[in-house]
C-alpha positions in Angstrom: -44.7 12.5 5.9 -45.8 14.8 2.8 -43.1 16.9 0.9 -42.9 20.3 2.5 -43.9 23.2 0.1 -41.0 24.6 -2.0 -41.0 27.9 -0.1 -40.6 26.4 3.2 -37.5 24.4 1.8 -36.2 27.8 0.5 -36.4 29.1 3.8 -34.4 26.2 5.5 -31.8 26.5 2.7 -31.7 30.2 2.2 -31.1 31.3 5.7 -29.9 34.9 6.0 -27.0 33.9 8.3 -25.8 31.2 6.0 -22.6 32.9 4.2 -23.2 30.6 1.4 -26.9 32.1 0.8 -26.0 34.5 -1.7 -23.1 32.7 -3.6 -24.7 29.2 -4.5 -27.6 28.4 -6.8 -30.7 27.0 -4.8 -30.2 23.5 -6.1 -26.5 23.6 -4.8 -27.7 25.0 -1.6 -30.1 22.2 -1.2 -27.5 19.6 -1.9 -25.4 21.4 0.9 -28.2 20.8 3.4 -28.7 17.2 2.5 -24.8 17.0 2.6 -24.9 18.5 6.1 -27.8 16.4 7.3 -25.9 13.2 6.3 -22.7 14.2 7.6 -24.2 15.1 11.1 -25.7 11.4 11.3 -22.5 9.8 9.9 -24.7 7.7 7.7 -22.4 6.9 4.9 -18.8 7.5 3.7 -17.4 11.2 2.7 -17.3 10.0 -1.0 -21.0 9.3 -0.9 -21.6 12.8 0.7 -19.8 14.2 -2.2 -21.9 12.6 -4.6 -25.1 13.4 -2.9 -24.0 17.0 -3.1 -23.2 16.8 -6.7 -26.4 15.2 -7.5 -28.5 17.6 -5.7 -26.4 20.6 -7.3 -28.1 19.8 -10.6 -31.6 19.1 -9.3 -34.1 21.9 -10.1 -37.3 20.3 -8.7 -39.0 20.5 -5.4 -38.1 18.2 -2.8 -38.2 18.1 1.2 -34.8 18.4 2.5 -35.0 16.3 5.6 -36.9 13.5 3.8 -34.8 13.2 0.8 -31.7 13.0 3.2 -32.8 9.8 4.8 -34.0 8.4 1.1 -30.4 9.4 -0.4 -28.8 7.9 2.6 -30.6 4.4 2.2 -29.8 4.4 -1.7 -26.2 5.4 -1.2 -25.7 2.7 1.6 -27.3 0.0 -0.9 -25.0 1.3 -3.5 -21.6 0.7 -1.3 -21.5 3.3 1.5 -21.6 2.0 5.1 -21.9 3.7 8.4 -18.7 4.1 10.5 -20.1 6.5 13.4 -17.6 7.0 16.0 -19.8 6.6 19.0 -22.6 4.4 17.7 -21.2 1.3 16.1 -21.4 -1.5 18.7 -19.3 -3.8 16.8 -16.2 -1.8 16.3 -13.4 -2.7 18.9 -11.9 0.4 20.6 -8.6 0.5 22.9 -8.2 2.9 25.5 -5.1 1.6 27.3 -1.4 1.3 26.2 -1.5 -1.9 28.3 -3.9 -3.6 26.0 -2.8 -7.1 25.0 -3.9 -6.6 21.5 -1.8 -3.5 21.4 1.3 -5.2 22.8 1.1 -7.9 20.1 1.0 -5.2 17.5 4.1 -3.5 18.9 6.0 -6.8 18.7 4.9 -7.4 15.1 6.2 -3.9 14.3 9.8 -4.5 16.1 10.5 -8.3 15.8 11.2 -10.3 12.5 10.9 -13.4 14.7 7.5 -12.6 15.7 6.4 -11.7 12.3 7.7 -15.2 10.9 6.2 -17.1 14.2 2.6 -15.7 13.6 2.8 -15.1 9.7 1.8 -11.6 10.1 3.1 -8.1 9.2 2.1 -4.5 9.5 1.4 -1.8 6.9 1.6 1.9 8.0 -0.4 4.6 6.2 -3.0 5.1 3.9 -1.3 4.7 0.8 -0.3 1.1 1.6 -3.7 0.0 2.9 -5.2 1.4 -0.4 -2.5 -0.6 -2.6 -3.4 -3.7 -0.6 -7.1 -3.4 -0.9 -6.8 -2.7 -4.6 -5.2 -6.1 -4.9 -8.5 -7.8 -3.5 -6.7 -8.5 -0.4 -8.3 -8.4 3.3 -6.4 -7.1 6.4 -6.7 -8.9 9.6 -7.1 -5.7 11.5 -7.0 -2.2 10.9 -5.9 0.2 13.9 -7.1 3.9 13.5 -5.8 6.7 15.7 -8.9 8.7 17.0 -7.3 11.7 15.5 -7.4 10.5 12.0 -11.0 9.1 12.3 -13.0 11.8 10.5 -10.5 12.5 7.7 -12.1 11.7 4.3 -9.3 9.5 3.1 -9.7 7.3 6.2 -13.4 7.1 6.0 -13.2 6.0 2.4 -10.8 3.3 3.1 -12.8 2.1 6.1 -15.8 2.0 4.2 -14.4 -1.0 2.1 -13.9 -3.0 5.3 -16.3 -4.8 7.8 -16.6 -3.2 11.2 -15.2 -6.2 13.1 -11.9 -5.8 11.1 -11.5 -2.0 12.5 -10.2 -1.0 15.9 -10.3 2.5 17.1 -7.1 3.8 19.3 -7.6 6.3 21.7 -4.8 9.1 22.0 -3.9 7.5 25.3 -3.1 4.1 23.8 -0.8 5.4 21.0 2.1 5.8 23.2 2.7 2.1 23.1 3.5 2.1 19.3 4.3 5.7 18.6 8.1 5.1 18.9 7.7 2.2 16.4 5.5 4.2 13.7 5.7 7.3 11.8 3.4 9.4 13.9 -0.5 8.8 14.2 -1.1 6.8 11.3 -3.5 3.8 10.2 -1.7 0.7 11.0 -2.8 -2.5 9.2 -2.2 -6.0 10.1 -2.2 -8.5 7.4 -1.5 -12.2 6.8 1.8 -12.8 5.0 1.5 -15.0 1.8 2.8 -18.5 1.1 6.4 -18.9 0.5 6.4 -21.3 -2.6 9.7 -22.6 -4.3 10.8 -20.4 -7.0 10.2 -21.5 -10.8 13.0 -22.8 -12.8 12.5 -20.3 -15.8 11.3 -16.7 -16.2 12.5 -13.1 -15.4 13.6 -12.7 -11.8 15.6 -10.5 -9.5 17.9 -12.6 -7.1 19.3 -10.8 -4.0 22.2 -12.2 -1.8 22.6 -10.9 1.6 21.1 -7.4 0.9 21.1 -5.8 4.5 19.6 -2.4 4.2 15.9 -2.0 4.2 15.6 1.1 2.1 17.7 -0.7 -0.4 15.4 -3.8 -0.6 12.5 -1.7 -0.8 13.7 0.3 -3.6 14.5 -3.0 -5.6 11.2 -4.2 -5.0 9.5 -1.1 -6.4 12.0 -1.2 -9.3 11.1 -4.8 -10.2 7.6 -4.2 -10.1 7.7 -1.1 -12.3 10.1 -2.7 -14.8 7.6 -5.7 -15.2 9.8 -8.1 -13.3 7.3 -10.1 -11.2 9.4 -12.5 -9.2 11.9 -11.6 -6.6 14.3 -14.5 -5.0 15.9 -13.5 -1.6 18.8 -15.5 -0.1 18.5 -16.7 3.7 20.5 -13.8 5.3 18.8 -11.0 3.5 16.9 -8.3 5.5 13.5 -9.2 6.6 11.4 -8.5 3.5 8.2 -7.8 5.5 9.7 -5.2 8.0 7.9 -2.0 8.1 10.9 -0.2 6.9 11.0 -2.2 3.8 7.2 -2.2 3.2 7.5 1.8 3.4 10.3 1.9 0.9 8.5 -0.7 -1.5 5.5 1.5 -1.5 3.1 -1.3 -2.0 5.5 -3.4 -4.5 5.0 -6.4 -2.2 1.5 -7.1 -3.5 2.4 -6.9 -7.2 5.5 -9.6 -6.8 5.9 -12.8 -6.0 8.5 -13.0 -3.3 10.5 -16.0 -2.4 12.3 -16.0 0.9 15.3 -17.9 2.6 16.2 -19.6 -0.7 19.6 -21.6 -0.9 20.9 -19.6 -4.1 23.4 -22.1 -5.1 20.9 -25.1 -4.9 18.4 -22.8 -6.9 21.1 -22.1 -9.6 21.5 -25.7 -10.4 17.8 -25.9 -11.3 17.1 -22.4 -12.9 17.3 -22.8 -16.9 17.4 -19.3 -18.0 20.3 -16.9 -18.2 21.9 -15.6 -15.1 23.6 -11.9 -15.3 25.6 -10.7 -12.3 26.8 -7.1 -12.0 30.5 -7.5 -11.4 33.8 -5.5 -12.2 36.1 -8.1 -13.9 37.9 -8.8 -17.0 35.0 -10.8 -18.3 32.4 -8.1 -17.8 30.3 -6.9 -20.8 28.7 -3.5 -21.0 25.1 -3.2 -20.0 24.2 -1.4 -23.1 25.6 -3.9 -25.5 23.8 -6.8 -24.1 20.6 -8.1 -25.9 18.0 -8.1 -23.2 15.0 -8.9 -25.1 12.5 -11.4 -24.0 13.6 -15.1 -24.4 11.9 -18.4 -23.7 13.7 -19.1 -20.4 14.0 -15.6 -18.9 16.9 -13.8 -17.4 17.8 -13.8 -13.7 19.6 -10.8 -12.3 21.7 -11.4 -9.5 22.8 -8.4 -7.0 24.9 -8.9 -3.8 25.5 -7.4 -0.5 26.0 -3.5 -0.3 29.7 -3.8 0.9 31.0 -7.3 -0.4 28.9 -7.8 -3.6 28.0 -11.0 -4.8 29.9 -14.1 -3.2 32.7 -15.8 -5.2 30.9 -18.8 -5.3 27.8 -17.4 -6.8 29.7 -15.2 -9.0 31.1 -18.4 -10.5 27.8 -19.4 -11.6 27.1 -16.6 -13.9 26.3 -16.8 -17.5 27.1 -13.1 -18.0 29.0 -10.6 -15.8 27.5 -7.1 -16.3 29.3 -3.6 -16.1 27.4 -0.5 -15.9 29.3 2.4 -17.8 29.9 5.4 -15.8 31.8 8.6 -16.5 34.0 10.4 -13.9 35.9 8.7 -11.0 33.0 6.9 -9.6 33.7 3.3 -9.1 30.2 1.7 -8.4 26.5 2.4 -7.6 24.4 1.8 -4.7 23.0 -1.7 -5.1 19.4 -0.5 -5.6 20.4 2.0 -8.0 22.4 -0.6 -10.2 19.5 -2.9 -9.9 17.2 -0.3 -11.1 19.5 0.8 -14.2 19.8 -2.8 -15.2 16.1 -3.6 -14.9 15.0 -0.4 -16.7 17.4 -1.2 -19.4 16.0 -4.4 -20.0 12.4 -2.9 -20.0 13.6 0.0 -22.5 14.9 -2.9 -24.9 11.7 -4.7 -24.8 9.3 -1.9 -25.2 11.5 -0.3 -28.0 
């Protein structure tokens, strides 16, 4: 097929009925035609559509709109774009019924810590957590996409980085099975849990004993990652660290940390060679702001306890330093997540000063 004369291309792009015909330069209008052509054929991701439009917005030479659309689709597909057509992809799984067995299994993973432990699987909700997960070079087991979110640019950009057999489309009729367990119609990602190695005997870490609130645990994980503490150790009776609520509160911090679950803290303390600091109100407590928290060879372990009862007497007796956070006014104590954040960021402040 030979290129069409430039005047015929102009006629196709500069249609009198096109509201853009008097507001855009010729190259940009031509780019818009290519953009629309690719979009209508669902050839590549939205990010590639935008790249094509920007490219042709600068082009001043003659070309055939239809032919170049196919050529640029091939090039951009080679560069990383990949088709995700809602109706034409034969490898993509679709679920229409809320009674589907896969959907039932997903609902159990969302609702039950026992199921998550049994199958070593957990569930992420939303595009942000999936984006963070993929940024760490991880691959999900399966991503469930509500039909209503399919054509969103953010969704398509993420799905373009996944093989089609890992994507399942959820019809609106099927969403009732999990809607009560998730935050609205959002992407739901099933991923395999990492290994649970024994904690190291040295190095900075956060140690949590019997923390029960999912929001508190998620916030502590997020603060630890932000403050440069790479390991978190959890006692056997902490809330499930891989529950959807903790994952939402942590905002992707799970994938930046090494997490050790179900640890016997008294046994761990016998082998840990670093300094152990515990927040407590007693006669031996030292002000947080009088401590030297700069880096040392063996590291600091910060221990925080249950929201109501604090650290157990048995573990408190193992502290090298009891720490008090100075406060003005009549407030007696801080929420455990806030206390952990204050301590970790004071440590970071001293190290970067």
